[in-house]
C-alpha positions in Angstrom: 141.5 117.0 71.4 142.9 114.5 68.9 140.8 114.9 65.8 141.9 111.5 64.3 140.3 109.8 67.3 136.9 111.6 67.2 133.9 109.7 66.2 133.9 109.0 62.4 131.5 108.0 59.7 132.0 104.6 58.0 133.8 106.3 55.1 135.4 109.7 55.8 134.4 112.5 53.5 136.1 115.7 52.4 134.4 118.9 53.2 135.5 120.1 49.8 133.5 117.4 48.1 130.3 117.9 50.1 127.3 119.7 48.4 125.5 122.0 48.5 127.8 124.7 49.7 125.7 127.3 51.5 126.4 131.1 51.0 126.4 132.8 54.5 127.0 136.3 53.1 123.7 136.6 51.2 120.5 138.6 51.7 118.6 135.3 51.9 120.8 133.9 54.6 120.5 137.2 56.6 116.7 137.1 56.4 116.4 133.6 57.9 119.7 132.2 59.3 118.0 129.7 61.6 116.1 128.2 58.6 119.4 127.9 56.8 121.0 126.3 59.9 118.2 123.7 60.0 118.7 122.9 56.3 122.5 122.6 56.9 121.9 120.2 59.8 119.6 118.0 57.9 121.9 117.7 54.9 125.4 117.8 56.4 125.4 117.4 60.1 127.8 119.3 62.4 130.3 120.4 59.7 129.0 122.4 56.7 130.7 123.6 53.5 129.9 127.3 53.1 130.8 130.3 51.0 132.1 132.9 53.4 132.2 135.3 50.6 131.7 134.8 46.8 134.5 132.4 45.8 135.8 132.1 49.4 135.1 128.7 50.9 135.1 127.8 54.6 133.8 125.2 57.0 131.0 126.2 59.3 130.7 124.3 62.6 127.0 124.1 63.7 127.3 121.2 66.2 127.8 122.4 69.8 130.0 119.5 71.0 132.1 119.6 67.9 132.5 123.3 68.3 133.7 123.0 71.9 136.2 120.4 71.0 137.6 122.6 68.2 137.7 125.7 70.4 139.7 123.8 73.0 142.3 122.5 70.6 144.5 125.4 69.5 147.2 122.9 68.4 145.1 121.5 65.6 143.1 124.7 65.1 145.3 127.8 65.5 143.8 131.2 64.9 146.7 132.5 62.7 145.3 133.4 59.2 148.6 134.4 57.6 148.9 131.3 55.3 145.3 131.3 54.3 145.2 135.0 53.3 148.0 134.4 50.7 145.6 132.1 48.9 142.7 134.6 48.4 142.5 138.1 46.8 143.8 140.7 49.3 140.9 143.1 48.5 138.0 140.8 49.4 135.6 142.9 51.5 135.7 140.5 54.5 139.5 140.6 54.8 139.6 143.3 57.5 137.6 141.0 59.8 140.0 138.1 59.2 143.4 139.4 58.3 146.6 138.7 60.2 147.4 141.3 62.9 149.6 141.5 66.0 146.8 141.0 68.5 145.4 138.2 70.7 142.6 137.1 68.4 145.0 136.4 65.5 148.0 134.9 67.3 148.8 131.7 69.3 151.3 130.6 72.0 153.6 133.2 73.5 152.5 136.1 71.4 148.9 135.4 72.1 149.5 135.3 75.9 151.5 138.6 75.8 148.7 140.4 73.8 145.8 138.9 75.8 147.4 139.8 79.2 148.0 143.4 78.1 144.5 143.7 76.8 142.8 142.1 79.8 144.9 144.2 82.3 144.0 147.4 80.4 140.3 146.5 80.6 140.3 146.0 84.4 137.5 147.8 86.1 135.8 149.3 83.0 132.5 147.7 84.0 132.3 149.6 87.3 131.7 153.0 85.8 129.7 152.1 82.8 126.2 152.9 84.2 126.7 156.7 84.8 128.6 156.9 81.5 125.7 155.3 79.7 123.2 157.6 81.3 125.1 160.8 80.6 125.7 159.8 77.0 122.1 158.6 76.4 120.1 161.7 77.4 121.4 164.1 74.8 120.7 161.6 72.0 117.2 160.8 73.4 116.5 164.5 73.6 117.0 164.8 69.8 113.9 162.7 69.1 111.9 162.3 72.4 109.3 164.9 71.3 108.6 163.2 68.0 107.0 160.1 69.3 109.0 158.0 66.9 112.6 157.2 66.1 114.9 154.7 64.5 116.5 153.8 67.8 119.2 151.7 66.2 120.8 154.6 64.4 119.6 157.5 66.5 120.2 156.0 69.9 122.0 152.6 70.2 124.9 153.2 67.8 125.8 156.7 68.9 125.4 155.8 72.6 127.6 152.7 72.4 130.2 154.5 70.3 130.3 157.5 72.7 130.6 155.3 75.8 133.3 153.2 74.2 135.4 156.3 73.1 135.2 157.6 76.7 136.4 154.3 78.1 139.3 154.2 75.6 140.1 157.9 76.1 139.5 158.6 72.4 138.7 162.2 71.5 135.7 163.0 69.2 137.7 163.9 66.1 139.7 160.6 66.1 136.5 158.7 67.1 134.7 160.0 64.0 137.4 158.6 61.8 137.3 155.3 63.6 133.5 155.2 63.3 133.8 155.6 59.5 136.3 152.8 59.2 134.4 150.5 61.6 131.2 150.9 59.6 133.1 150.2 56.4 134.7 147.1 57.9 131.4 145.4 58.7 129.7 146.6 55.5 132.3 145.1 53.2 134.1 148.2 51.9 137.5 147.4 50.3 140.3 146.4 52.6 142.7 149.1 51.6 140.3 151.9 52.4 139.3 150.4 55.7 142.8 149.8 56.8 144.1 153.2 55.7 141.4 155.1 57.7 141.5 152.8 60.7 145.3 152.6 61.0 145.9 156.3 60.6 143.3 157.2 63.2 144.5 154.7 65.8 148.1 155.6 65.3 147.1 159.2 66.1 145.3 157.9 69.2 148.4 155.9 70.3 150.6 159.0 69.8 148.2 161.2 71.7 148.1 158.8 74.7 151.9 158.3 74.8 152.3 162.1 74.9 149.2 162.9 77.1 148.3 159.9 79.2 145.0 159.6 81.0 142.9 157.3 83.1 141.7 155.2 80.2 142.2 151.8 78.4 144.5 153.2 75.7 146.9 154.7 78.2 147.0 151.5 80.2 147.8 149.6 77.0 150.5 152.1 76.1 152.1 151.9 79.5 151.7 148.1 80.0 154.9 146.2 80.9 154.4 144.2 77.6 156.0 147.2 75.9 153.7 147.3 72.9 155.1 148.9 69.8 153.1 151.5 67.9 151.9 148.9 65.4 151.0 146.5 68.1 149.1 149.3 69.8 147.2 149.9 66.6 146.3 146.2 66.2 145.1 146.0 69.8 142.9 149.0 69.3 141.5 147.6 66.0 140.4 144.5 68.0 139.0 146.6 70.8 136.9 148.8 68.4 135.8 145.7 66.4 134.6 143.9 69.6 133.5 147.0 71.6 131.1 148.7 69.2 129.4 146.5 66.5 128.6 143.5 68.8 127.1 145.6 71.6 125.1 147.6 69.1 123.7 144.4 67.7 123.1 142.8 71.1 121.2 145.9 72.3 119.0 146.2 69.1 118.3 142.5 68.9 117.4 142.3 72.6 115.2 145.4 72.5 113.4 143.8 69.5 112.7 140.7 71.6 111.5 142.7 74.5 109.0 144.6 72.3 107.6 141.6 70.5 107.6 138.7 73.1 104.8 138.8 75.7 107.1 137.3 78.3 108.9 140.6 78.5 105.8 142.8 78.5 104.0 143.3 81.9 100.2 143.0 82.2 97.8 143.0 85.1 98.4 139.4 86.0 102.2 139.0 86.0 105.5 140.8 85.9 107.6 140.8 82.8 110.9 139.0 82.6 113.9 141.3 83.1 116.2 142.9 80.6 119.0 140.6 81.8 116.7 137.6 81.0 116.2 139.0 77.5 120.0 139.5 77.1 120.7 135.9 78.2 118.2 134.6 75.7 119.5 136.7 72.8 123.1 135.7 73.5 122.0 132.1 73.0 119.5 132.4 70.1 120.8 135.3 68.1 124.2 136.4 69.4 125.5 139.6 67.8 128.4 137.8 66.2 126.6 134.8 64.9 129.5 133.1 63.0 133.1 133.8 63.9 136.1 132.4 65.9 138.0 131.5 62.8 140.7 128.9 62.9 143.0 127.4 60.3 144.2 123.8 60.6 147.9 123.6 59.6 147.4 120.1 58.0 144.4 118.1 56.7 142.4 117.2 59.8 139.7 114.6 60.3 136.8 115.6 62.6 133.6 113.7 63.0 134.3 111.7 59.8 135.0 114.8 57.7 138.4 115.8 56.4 139.0 119.6 56.8 141.6 121.0 54.4 144.9 122.5 55.4 145.0 126.3 56.0 141.4 126.8 55.2 139.0 128.7 57.6 136.9 126.8 60.1 134.2 129.1 61.4 132.2 128.5 64.6 128.5 129.3 64.3 127.7 130.4 67.8 124.0 130.9 66.8 123.6 127.4 65.4 125.6 125.7 68.1 123.7 127.4 70.9 120.4 126.2 69.3 121.7 122.7 68.5 118.7 120.4 69.2 121.1 117.8 70.5 122.3 120.1 73.3 119.1 121.9 74.6 115.4 121.7 74.9 114.7 125.3 73.8 115.3 126.9 77.3 117.8 129.7 77.0 117.3 131.9 80.1 120.0 132.0 82.8 122.5 130.0 80.8 126.2 130.0 81.2 127.0 127.5 78.5 126.4 129.5 75.3 129.2 130.3 73.0 128.3 133.9 72.3 131.6 135.1 73.9 133.7 132.5 72.2 133.1 129.7 74.5 135.7 127.8 76.7 138.8 128.7 74.6 142.0 130.7 74.9 140.5 133.2 72.4 137.2 133.7 74.3 136.2 137.3 75.3 138.7 138.5 78.0 137.4 138.1 81.6 137.5 141.9 82.1 135.5 142.7 78.9 132.5 140.4 79.3 130.9 142.2 82.3 131.4 145.5 80.5 129.6 144.3 77.4 126.6 142.9 79.3 126.4 145.9 81.6 126.5 148.3 78.7 123.7 146.5 76.9 121.5 146.3 80.0 122.0 149.9 81.1 121.5 151.2 77.5 118.2 149.4 77.2 116.9 150.2 80.7 117.8 153.9 80.2 116.0 154.1 77.0 112.8 152.4 78.3 112.9 154.5 81.5 113.1 157.7 79.5 110.5 156.9 76.8 108.0 154.7 78.7 105.9 152.4 76.6 107.9 151.8 73.5 106.6 149.7 70.6 107.8 148.5 67.3 106.6 150.9 64.6 106.4 148.3 61.7 105.4 144.6 61.5 108.4 142.5 62.6 108.5 140.8 59.3 109.2 144.1 57.6 112.5 144.6 59.4 115.6 144.2 57.3 118.7 142.3 58.4 122.1 143.3 57.1 123.8 140.7 55.0 127.3 139.5 56.0 128.9 136.2 57.1 129.6 137.2 60.7 127.1 139.5 62.3 123.4 139.4 63.2 122.5 142.9 62.6 119.4 145.0 61.7 119.6 147.9 59.3 117.1 149.9 61.4 114.8 149.5 64.4 111.8 152.0 64.1 109.8 152.5 67.2 106.9 154.6 68.5 106.3 155.9 72.0 104.4 158.6 73.8 106.0 162.0 72.9 107.8 163.7 75.8 106.5 167.1 76.9 109.9 168.3 77.8 113.5 167.4 77.4 115.3 165.2 79.8 118.1 166.3 82.1 120.6 164.4 84.3 
């Protein structure tokens, strides 16, 4: 891509002069993001000035074709945030999600290739064993509430199952996992950077030390033993990325998909037709409400003209996967069985690694199917409009998912 040659308006504008600037970290945005994307599109077009956090500006890309061009142009849009982060307060709550680290999502060129190769190699084959791991992890959590006839399945089932499965895949023991869980929750909920980094780094350094001393058949060991020769700090930074990508997004995907399946008649069987499958529901959610709605941050190293808009040097350009996937210029509202959506980062060098994507989809599918197989007819316990969405510029995440179901007469066993 050569931004100076993309289609341009008659008089180029600067994103910094465009108004209004939309806050994407607010409660109002979380409650109705697609309404906000519609307003953005009507006022600004494909490139939108936003507040990523209070006082922290960014450009949000909501046009599909524009996003694909940016994602495929790492020369003009590198992912390294190091210069940007010197221009904002170090303690802003979103910093742990964006700060410079020695891992594939934050580096370009030779460093990026080295980290990404090590990560992808370490993840090889993790999808093949995920079904039995999900089933064995799920039953103890379901047994804690199956006789009650009601539960908050987000916090009582989805989150603990996903975290338990991922810790097993990584070879992370429960005591270290508990510390990582504390830091991970703090990262997405906007707790101060120093606290998050201190808890996370200490826990993951302990995990690295453990796997160097006591290797096993797990992702962390394969990273530690990889020919890339990762240092302790590089190991910590790969593990930060793995936990950030391997827990919160699958949790959101499972919860959001389960909500769709409980509230949309296409996914509910009746006497006249079969319901669409869990995989159909996952495909649709990945397009319409991906678990990471706005991310893939890049930072142009010089002022860059795109679609008639000047983007400032070293300031974040964020891709809205949710808005791009639902761009009216690119689709007619059909989202099933699609391979084009940007939920996994699209066609770019920073897209989800090839060996990670099957794991994420398989984990979500098996977690949903296991829950529904065990509980039978599960329904939303409150009106859908009463559900609360967590504010934040990046995720699409519920605070709770209360359901009701026929109480079980006995506990489940493997």
